[in-house]
C-alpha positions in Angstrom: 11.3 0.3 36.3 13.4 3.3 36.4 12.7 6.9 36.9 14.2 9.0 34.2 15.4 12.2 35.7 16.2 15.8 34.8 19.9 15.6 35.6 19.8 12.7 38.0 22.7 11.2 39.9 22.2 7.4 39.9 23.9 5.9 43.0 22.9 2.3 42.9 21.6 0.0 40.2 17.9 -0.8 40.7 17.5 -4.0 38.8 14.4 -4.1 36.5 13.2 -1.0 38.1 14.9 2.2 37.1 15.5 2.7 33.4 17.7 5.8 33.4 19.1 7.8 30.5 22.8 8.6 30.4 23.6 9.9 33.9 25.8 13.0 34.3 28.7 12.9 36.7 28.6 14.7 40.0 30.8 17.3 38.5 27.9 18.2 36.1 25.9 19.4 39.0 27.5 22.8 39.5 25.2 23.7 42.4 25.8 20.3 44.2 23.5 17.3 44.7 20.3 16.7 46.6 19.1 13.3 47.8 15.8 12.0 46.6 13.1 12.8 49.3 11.4 10.0 51.1 8.2 10.9 49.3 10.0 10.5 45.9 11.4 7.2 46.9 8.0 6.0 48.1 6.4 7.1 44.9 9.0 5.4 42.8 8.7 2.1 44.6 4.9 2.2 44.4 5.0 3.2 40.7 7.4 0.4 39.9 5.3 -2.2 41.8 2.0 -1.0 40.2 3.6 -1.2 36.7 4.9 -4.7 37.4 1.4 -5.7 38.4 0.1 -4.4 35.0 2.4 -6.7 33.1 0.2 -9.3 31.4 0.3 -13.1 31.8 1.9 -14.6 28.6 -0.7 -15.5 25.9 -0.8 -19.1 24.6 2.5 -20.2 23.0 4.3 -17.4 24.8 6.5 -17.3 27.8 8.2 -14.6 29.9 11.9 -14.1 29.8 14.2 -13.0 32.5 14.2 -13.2 36.2 11.1 -12.6 38.4 10.7 -9.0 39.6 11.7 -8.5 43.2 9.1 -6.3 45.0 11.5 -5.9 48.0 14.0 -3.8 46.0 13.9 -0.2 46.8 15.0 2.6 44.6 18.0 4.8 45.5 18.8 7.8 43.4 20.0 11.4 43.7 19.4 14.6 41.7 21.3 17.7 40.9 20.5 20.4 43.4 17.5 22.5 42.5 16.0 19.7 40.4 12.2 20.0 41.0 10.5 17.3 43.1 9.2 14.5 40.9 11.5 15.1 37.9 11.5 11.4 37.0 9.4 9.0 35.1 9.3 5.4 36.3 9.0 2.5 33.8 9.2 -1.3 33.7 9.8 -3.7 30.9 9.2 -7.4 30.4 10.5 -9.8 27.7 8.3 -12.3 26.1 9.1 -15.2 23.7 6.5 -16.6 21.2 7.0 -20.0 19.7 4.9 -21.2 16.8 3.0 -24.4 17.2 4.4 -27.2 15.0 1.4 -27.3 12.7 1.5 -23.5 12.2 5.2 -23.5 11.7 4.9 -26.3 9.0 2.2 -24.4 7.3 4.2 -21.2 7.3 7.3 -23.0 6.0 5.4 -24.6 3.1 3.8 -21.3 2.1 7.2 -19.6 2.3 8.8 -22.2 0.0 6.0 -21.7 -2.4 6.6 -17.9 -2.5 10.4 -18.5 -2.9 9.7 -20.8 -5.9 7.5 -18.2 -7.4 10.2 -15.5 -7.0 12.7 -17.9 -8.7 10.4 -18.4 -11.6 9.8 -14.7 -12.1 13.5 -13.9 -11.9 14.3 -16.6 -14.5 15.5 -15.2 -17.8 13.1 -15.2 -20.7 14.3 -17.1 -23.8 15.6 -14.1 -25.7 17.6 -12.8 -22.6 18.9 -16.3 -22.0 20.1 -16.5 -25.6 21.8 -13.2 -25.3 23.5 -14.3 -22.1 24.7 -17.5 -23.7 26.2 -15.6 -26.6 28.2 -13.5 -24.1 29.4 -16.6 -22.3 30.6 -18.2 -25.5 32.5 -15.0 -26.3 33.9 -15.1 -22.8 35.1 -18.7 -23.2 36.7 -17.8 -26.5 38.5 -14.8 -24.9 39.9 -17.0 -22.2 40.8 -19.8 -24.7 42.8 -17.3 -26.7 45.0 -16.4 -23.7 48.5 -18.1 -23.6 48.6 -20.8 -20.9 51.3 -22.3 -18.8 51.4 -24.9 -16.1 53.2 -24.3 -12.9 56.2 -26.4 -14.1 56.6 -24.3 -17.2 58.9 -21.3 -17.3 57.3 -17.9 -17.1 55.5 -16.5 -20.1 57.6 -14.2 -22.4 56.6 -10.5 -22.0 54.6 -10.4 -25.2 52.8 -13.6 -24.2 52.1 -12.2 -20.7 50.7 -9.0 -22.3 48.4 -11.1 -24.6 47.2 -13.2 -21.6 46.4 -10.1 -19.6 44.5 -8.7 -22.5 42.5 -11.8 -23.1 41.7 -12.3 -19.5 40.6 -8.7 -19.1 38.3 -9.2 -22.2 37.0 -12.5 -20.6 36.2 -10.7 -17.4 34.4 -7.9 -19.3 32.2 -10.4 -21.2 31.5 -12.2 -18.0 30.4 -9.0 -16.4 28.1 -8.3 -19.3 26.6 -11.8 -19.1 25.9 -11.2 -15.4 24.4 -7.8 -16.2 21.8 -9.4 -18.4 20.6 -11.4 -15.4 20.8 -8.5 -12.9 19.0 -6.2 -15.3 16.2 -8.7 -15.6 15.9 -9.0 -11.9 15.7 -5.3 -11.6 13.0 -5.1 -14.2 10.8 -7.6 -12.2 11.6 -6.2 -8.8 8.2 -4.6 -8.5 6.8 -8.1 -8.7 9.3 -9.9 -6.5 9.7 -7.4 -3.7 6.1 -7.9 -2.4 6.5 -11.7 -2.6 9.8 -11.5 -0.8 8.3 -9.4 1.9 5.5 -12.0 2.4 8.1 -14.8 2.4 10.2 -13.0 5.1 7.1 -12.5 7.2 6.5 -16.2 7.2 9.7 -17.1 9.0 8.8 -19.6 11.8 11.6 -18.8 14.2 10.6 -17.8 17.7 9.7 -14.2 18.0 10.9 -11.9 20.8 8.9 -9.0 22.3 9.5 -6.4 25.0 6.5 -4.8 26.7 7.3 -1.5 28.3 5.0 0.4 30.7 5.9 4.0 31.6 4.4 6.4 34.2 4.4 10.1 33.6 6.0 10.3 30.2 7.0 13.8 29.3 5.7 13.2 25.7 3.9 10.3 24.1 5.4 8.1 21.4 3.9 8.3 17.9 0.6 6.7 17.5 0.8 3.0 16.4 -1.0 -0.3 16.7 1.6 -1.3 19.3 1.2 1.8 21.5 -1.5 2.8 24.0 -1.6 5.9 26.1 -3.7 6.8 29.1 -4.0 10.3 30.5 -2.1 13.3 29.0 1.7 14.0 28.5 3.4 15.4 31.6 6.3 17.7 30.7 7.1 17.9 34.4 7.0 14.1 34.6 6.0 13.1 38.1 5.3 16.6 39.4 3.3 16.6 42.7 4.1 12.9 42.8 0.9 11.9 41.1 0.2 9.7 38.2 -0.5 11.9 35.2 -0.3 9.2 32.5 0.6 5.6 31.6 2.1 4.6 28.3 2.1 1.0 26.9 4.6 0.0 24.2 5.1 -3.4 22.7 8.3 -3.8 20.7 8.7 -6.7 18.3 7.6 -8.0 14.9 4.1 -7.2 13.8 1.6 -10.0 13.6 -0.8 -12.1 15.5 1.6 -12.8 18.3 2.2 -9.2 19.0 -1.6 -8.5 18.8 -2.3 -11.2 21.3 0.3 -9.8 23.7 -1.2 -6.3 23.4 -4.7 -7.7 23.9 -3.6 -9.5 27.1 -2.9 -6.2 28.8 -5.5 -5.1 31.3 -6.1 -1.5 29.9 -8.8 -0.8 32.5 -6.2 -1.4 35.2 -3.7 1.0 33.5 -6.4 3.6 33.0 -7.3 3.3 36.7 -3.8 4.3 37.8 -4.2 7.8 36.2 -5.1 10.5 38.7 -5.3 8.0 41.6 -3.2 7.3 44.6 -0.8 4.4 43.8 -1.5 1.2 45.7 0.7 -0.2 48.4 3.6 -2.3 47.1 2.1 -5.3 48.9 -1.2 -4.9 47.1 0.6 -4.7 43.7 2.5 -7.8 44.6 -0.6 -9.7 45.3 -2.1 -8.6 42.0 1.0 -9.7 40.1 0.8 -13.1 41.8 -2.8 -13.5 40.7 -1.9 -12.5 37.1 1.0 -14.9 37.1 -1.2 -17.8 38.2 -3.5 -17.1 35.2 -0.6 -17.7 32.8 -1.2 -20.7 30.3 2.5 -21.5 30.7 5.3 -21.7 28.2 4.7 -23.1 24.7 5.4 -26.8 24.4 5.2 -27.2 20.7 8.4 -27.1 18.8 9.1 -24.5 16.1 9.6 -25.0 12.4 12.6 -26.8 10.9 15.7 -24.5 11.0 16.8 -25.1 7.5 14.5 -22.6 5.8 16.6 -19.7 4.5 15.3 -16.2 4.4 14.1 -14.6 1.2 16.5 -11.7 1.9 18.8 -11.5 4.9 17.5 -13.7 7.7 17.2 -11.9 10.9 15.3 -13.0 13.9 13.3 -10.4 15.8 15.5 -9.0 18.6 14.0 -7.6 21.8 15.7 -5.8 24.6 16.3 -7.4 27.9 13.4 -7.8 30.2 15.5 -6.2 32.9 17.9 -3.2 32.5 21.4 -4.3 33.1 20.9 -7.9 32.2 21.6 -9.8 29.0 18.9 -9.9 26.3 16.6 -12.9 26.3 18.2 -16.0 25.0 15.8 -17.3 22.4 16.6 -20.1 20.2 18.5 -18.2 17.4 18.1 -18.9 13.7 20.6 -21.2 12.3 23.9 -19.8 11.2 24.8 -19.5 7.5 27.1 -22.6 7.9 24.1 -24.6 9.3 21.7 -23.7 6.5 21.3 -25.8 3.4 22.2 -23.5 0.5 19.6 -22.8 -2.0 20.4 -24.3 -5.3 21.6 -21.8 -7.9 19.6 -21.4 -11.1 20.8 -23.5 -14.0 21.9 -20.4 -15.9 24.0 -19.1 -13.0 25.5 -22.6 -12.4 26.4 -22.9 -16.1 28.3 -19.7 -16.0 30.0 -20.4 -12.7 31.2 -23.9 -13.9 32.5 -22.5 -17.2 34.4 -19.7 -15.5 35.9 -22.0 -12.9 36.9 -24.6 -15.5 38.6 -22.0 -17.7 40.4 -20.3 -14.8 41.6 -23.7 -13.7 43.1 -24.2 -17.1 44.9 -20.9 -16.7 46.4 -22.0 -13.4 44.5 -19.2 -11.5 
């Protein structure tokens, strides 16, 4: 949790507690610096503890990421002189990792493969377009065949022979581009059909999903309304003015879907609402509540995820969440397989024919 300040001077890292914006140097405080008051430090410590106590136990198939919060840590921060009392907004964050159950992962993978097959069929060239492409490929082969050839042991081509080879090779490349354009134009013409299918296929990736749940106290303004956001109270432009709780904001960052909805539903909204306008509990009371919540956790998921050889319908990218603690490395989820580890999807017969023909002809040319 970390207060964000109006021109604060941050003296010491407060792990997992004080999420600060870019901090100005002491030289930016033209009128000097003031230390945080004991009341500000106490409010920050209590707010941090209360927000940690509001972090939910991981839902089924989900586990927390990062180190446990240390309730004994105390905030230390300074402000530019003349900064009003309470010009900071504490926040805490927690990382969560959701792993699909094996049966669910297998179901998603099967459905994804079905969608990818449907995309391939739609993008396949109709007979008349395929015939047009084949004519262009035949003309391409003829252009390459007409170019003078030489092996590596032969002397260099005469200037007029080299000129002819360059001309025919350029013509072959032009015809090759036209053949490829037939296929790309067709794919563009059916994009309105394949894009929704590709989006559905991408949403069916069965890799572990990372989320970050963030709780704020006394946000100056609320984030845009969304399914993954909940607010309690009203925005507080002066943040923690009067050292009271004016609002609490809940944000869950990560891929949309059932796992995110379950994490949002696990939050005790009545507890967060109950912090607004009330005196914050003692740190020890928040620590006791956090222990009770942790004891209710169903524990980390034990089912393994889907096979890692299912490629993405577009560019595979696992959901990435920020670290559960400021200043620490992001949660280390099991990453998706690298490109080198993936089994490549077979090229369509049409594309393979063209590639084989071009490679064979270029090999004859010694290129």
